[in-house]
C-alpha positions in Angstrom: 142.4 101.1 88.1 140.6 100.2 84.9 138.1 98.1 86.9 137.3 101.1 89.1 136.8 103.4 86.1 134.4 100.8 84.5 132.3 100.7 87.7 132.4 104.5 87.9 131.1 104.8 84.3 128.3 102.4 85.0 127.3 104.3 88.1 127.3 107.6 86.1 125.1 106.1 83.4 122.6 105.0 86.0 122.6 108.5 87.5 122.1 110.1 84.1 119.2 107.7 83.3 117.6 108.5 86.7 117.9 112.3 86.1 116.3 112.0 82.7 113.5 110.0 84.2 113.0 112.7 86.9 113.1 115.4 84.3 110.4 113.6 82.2 108.3 113.4 85.3 108.6 117.2 85.9 107.7 117.8 82.2 104.7 115.6 82.6 103.5 117.7 85.5 104.0 120.9 83.6 102.4 119.8 80.3 99.8 117.5 81.6 100.3 113.8 82.2 98.2 112.6 79.3 99.8 114.9 76.7 103.3 114.1 77.9 102.5 110.3 77.8 101.2 110.5 74.2 104.4 112.5 73.2 106.6 109.8 74.8 104.6 107.1 73.0 105.2 108.7 69.6 108.9 109.0 70.3 109.1 105.4 71.6 107.1 104.2 68.6 109.5 105.8 66.2 112.5 104.5 68.1 111.0 101.0 68.0 110.6 101.1 64.2 114.2 102.4 63.8 115.4 99.6 66.1 113.5 97.1 64.0 115.0 98.3 60.7 118.5 98.6 62.0 118.3 95.3 63.9 117.1 93.4 60.8 119.9 95.0 58.7 122.4 94.0 61.4 121.2 90.4 61.4 121.5 90.2 57.6 124.9 91.9 57.6 126.3 89.5 60.3 124.9 86.5 58.4 126.6 87.6 55.1 129.8 88.5 56.9 130.2 85.3 58.9 128.4 82.7 56.6 130.8 79.9 55.8 133.7 81.5 57.7 133.4 79.9 61.1 134.1 76.2 60.5 133.6 75.8 56.8 132.5 72.5 55.2 131.9 69.5 57.5 134.8 67.1 57.6 132.7 64.0 58.1 130.0 62.3 56.1 127.7 62.5 59.1 128.5 66.2 59.5 127.0 67.0 56.0 123.5 65.8 57.1 123.9 67.5 60.5 124.8 70.8 58.7 121.7 70.3 56.6 119.5 69.8 59.6 120.9 72.9 61.3 120.3 74.9 58.1 116.6 73.9 57.9 116.2 74.6 61.6 117.6 78.1 61.1 115.4 78.7 58.1 112.2 77.7 59.9 113.1 79.6 63.1 114.5 82.5 61.1 111.3 83.0 59.1 109.3 82.9 62.4 111.7 85.3 64.0 111.5 87.9 61.3 107.7 87.7 61.0 107.1 87.9 64.8 109.6 90.8 65.3 108.1 92.8 62.5 104.6 92.3 63.9 105.8 93.0 67.4 107.4 96.4 66.6 104.8 97.4 64.0 101.9 96.8 66.4 103.7 98.9 69.1 104.0 101.7 66.6 100.6 101.4 64.9 98.5 101.0 67.9 100.1 103.6 70.3 97.8 105.7 72.4 96.1 108.4 70.3 93.2 110.7 70.6 90.0 109.0 69.5 91.5 105.6 69.4 90.7 103.1 72.1 92.1 99.6 72.5 89.9 96.7 71.4 89.2 94.4 74.3 90.0 90.9 72.9 90.3 88.5 75.9 89.9 85.0 74.3 89.8 83.1 71.0 89.9 79.3 70.9 90.7 79.2 67.2 93.7 81.5 67.4 95.0 79.6 70.5 94.7 76.3 68.7 96.6 77.7 65.6 99.5 79.2 67.5 99.8 76.1 69.7 99.4 73.3 67.2 101.5 74.6 64.4 104.6 75.3 66.5 104.1 72.0 68.2 104.0 70.1 64.9 107.0 72.0 63.5 109.1 71.4 66.7 108.1 67.7 66.7 109.4 67.3 63.1 112.6 69.1 64.0 113.1 66.9 67.1 112.4 63.7 65.0 115.0 64.7 62.5 117.5 65.4 65.3 116.8 62.0 66.8 117.3 60.3 63.5 120.8 61.8 63.3 121.5 60.9 66.9 120.5 57.3 66.4 122.6 57.1 63.3 125.9 58.2 65.0 125.3 56.2 68.2 124.1 53.0 66.4 126.3 50.0 65.8 129.3 51.0 63.7 130.1 49.2 60.4 132.0 46.0 60.9 135.1 47.4 59.1 135.3 50.4 61.4 138.5 51.1 63.3 138.2 51.4 67.1 139.7 54.1 69.2 139.3 54.6 72.9 139.4 58.2 74.3 139.4 58.8 78.0 139.1 62.2 79.6 141.0 63.3 82.8 141.7 66.6 84.3 143.1 68.1 82.1 144.0 66.0 79.0 142.8 63.2 76.8 144.2 59.6 76.9 144.0 57.9 73.6 144.3 54.1 73.2 144.4 51.9 70.1 144.0 48.1 69.9 146.9 46.2 68.4 146.9 43.8 65.5 144.1 41.7 67.1 141.7 44.7 66.7 140.4 44.4 70.2 140.9 46.5 73.3 141.9 44.8 76.5 139.9 45.1 79.7 140.6 47.8 82.4 140.3 48.1 86.1 140.3 51.5 87.8 142.6 50.4 90.7 145.3 49.6 88.1 145.6 53.3 87.1 149.1 54.6 87.3 149.9 57.9 85.6 153.5 56.8 84.9 153.0 53.4 83.4 149.2 52.6 83.2 147.2 55.8 82.7 143.9 54.0 81.8 144.2 51.0 84.2 144.8 48.2 81.7 144.7 44.7 83.2 148.0 43.1 82.2 146.6 39.6 82.9 144.4 40.1 79.9 146.3 39.0 76.7 144.3 41.5 74.6 146.2 44.3 76.4 149.6 43.1 75.3 149.5 44.9 72.0 147.3 48.0 72.9 149.2 51.2 72.6 148.6 54.8 73.8 149.0 58.0 71.7 149.2 61.7 72.4 147.1 62.5 69.3 144.4 60.7 67.4 145.2 59.3 64.0 142.3 58.4 61.7 142.1 57.1 58.1 140.3 59.2 55.6 137.1 57.5 54.2 137.2 54.8 56.9 134.6 54.6 59.6 135.9 55.1 63.2 134.1 54.1 66.4 135.1 56.1 69.5 134.7 54.5 72.9 134.5 57.4 75.3 135.1 57.4 79.0 136.4 59.5 81.9 138.7 59.0 84.8 137.3 61.7 87.1 134.5 64.2 86.3 132.2 64.5 83.3 134.0 65.7 80.2 132.8 66.0 76.7 134.5 65.0 73.4 134.0 67.9 71.1 134.7 67.3 67.4 133.5 70.6 65.9 135.0 70.1 62.4 133.2 66.7 62.2 130.0 68.3 63.8 130.0 65.7 66.6 130.2 65.7 70.4 129.6 63.2 73.2 129.8 63.2 77.0 132.6 61.3 78.7 131.1 59.9 81.8 133.0 58.2 84.7 132.1 54.5 84.8 129.7 54.6 81.8 131.3 54.2 78.4 129.6 56.1 75.6 130.2 55.6 71.8 129.7 57.3 68.5 131.0 56.6 65.0 131.7 58.7 61.9 133.6 58.7 58.7 136.3 61.4 58.0 136.0 63.0 54.5 139.2 65.0 54.2 142.8 64.4 55.3 144.5 67.1 57.4 146.6 68.0 54.3 143.4 68.5 52.2 141.9 70.7 54.9 145.0 72.8 54.9 144.5 73.4 51.2 140.7 74.0 51.6 141.1 76.5 54.5 144.3 78.1 53.1 145.8 77.7 56.5 149.1 75.8 56.5 148.9 75.4 60.3 145.4 73.8 60.3 144.8 70.9 62.7 141.6 69.0 63.6 141.0 69.5 67.3 139.4 67.5 70.1 138.1 70.0 72.7 136.4 69.4 76.0 132.9 70.9 75.7 132.0 70.5 79.3 133.2 72.7 82.1 135.4 70.3 84.0 137.6 72.4 86.3 140.2 75.2 86.5 142.2 73.7 83.6 139.2 73.2 81.3 140.6 75.8 78.8 143.7 73.7 78.1 142.0 70.3 77.6 142.4 69.6 73.9 144.2 67.3 71.6 144.9 67.0 67.9 143.5 64.7 65.3 145.5 63.7 62.2 143.4 62.4 59.3 145.6 60.6 56.8 145.7 57.9 54.1 145.8 54.2 55.0 149.5 54.0 54.1 150.4 56.9 56.3 148.3 55.5 59.1 150.0 52.0 58.8 153.4 53.6 58.8 152.5 55.6 62.0 151.1 52.4 63.8 154.3 50.5 62.9 156.3 53.0 65.0 154.2 52.7 68.1 155.1 50.6 71.1 152.5 48.8 73.2 151.8 50.3 76.6 152.4 46.8 78.1 156.0 46.9 76.8 156.5 50.5 78.0 155.2 49.7 81.4 157.6 46.7 81.7 160.5 48.9 80.7 159.6 51.4 83.3 159.2 48.9 86.0 162.3 46.9 85.1 162.3 43.1 84.5 159.2 41.2 85.4 155.5 42.2 85.4 154.8 45.7 86.7 153.2 45.9 90.1 149.5 46.7 90.2 146.5 46.0 92.4 144.8 42.8 91.6 141.3 43.3 90.2 138.6 41.1 91.8 137.4 38.4 89.4 133.9 39.9 89.3 135.3 43.3 88.4 137.4 41.9 85.6 134.5 39.9 84.2 132.2 42.9 84.2 134.8 45.1 82.6 135.4 42.5 79.9 131.7 42.2 79.2 131.3 45.9 79.0 134.2 46.3 76.5 132.8 43.3 74.5 129.3 44.9 74.4 130.7 48.1 73.0 
């Protein structure tokens, strides 16, 4: 019923606008088309100036109301520089926006049709065209270069002491894998995937997989660089880390990476935000299907001691798979040697 009423209201609005337009047409006939057009221009010119003033006031008010209240301070060292880049981008584009909008609306008001005032015919000017082409091009090139510098920084080789975490997207949740004491992730083969015992397709013949473990949430150490190895089991997903100001596509068959350094523990962020229920969140920033809205996971940033205590409680996926399957090695398709070798090389390259 509410949908029908909404459609009815829209239809009535269009009818009213149409009737007003017809009435204006009849007034133009009675008064004389030129005189009516000039009167309409004066009204429209005044409305444009009013819209300009109210619009700029609204932009300023919204900025003051929401500034610093959406996500707050970046929670990663890389996020600080990205916030700085965004701030300068907004300053430059904001100044251009204000100047161009003022000129646009003022010219529409100032140079409306009047008696004794004719428009100046100005078809071409090479100097002006060079100015309004070259200056924006230079400004945008600088902004793009700054963005590329940040992009290359977070996708470059991570520090040698960085911890490694693998995150794999699937409809509609995240699969998180940690290396064991050896600090290396074992190889995978997609035909080994089994949601019950082997969700990412680990190759149990690879000894590096014997101590890898899975987690339902991501645990990170404050102040320690972390390298994420990102992949997907099905469609394209996107690892969104809004509090850290980072995101990266999760692409089937093509591992992607990024690294960052968390600045604040989850406990510190609870104090900073005044929200006792605060959690860092991993979201999927790519429309990936009907359950896209529910595809998220939590991140816990903690001290090294807290992280070590958490790791000590985890059990390797290899051991869990053996328990689930009973005694003996769990049944799985055998990966061709070429596929195993290529997978191992890809993991080693990352």
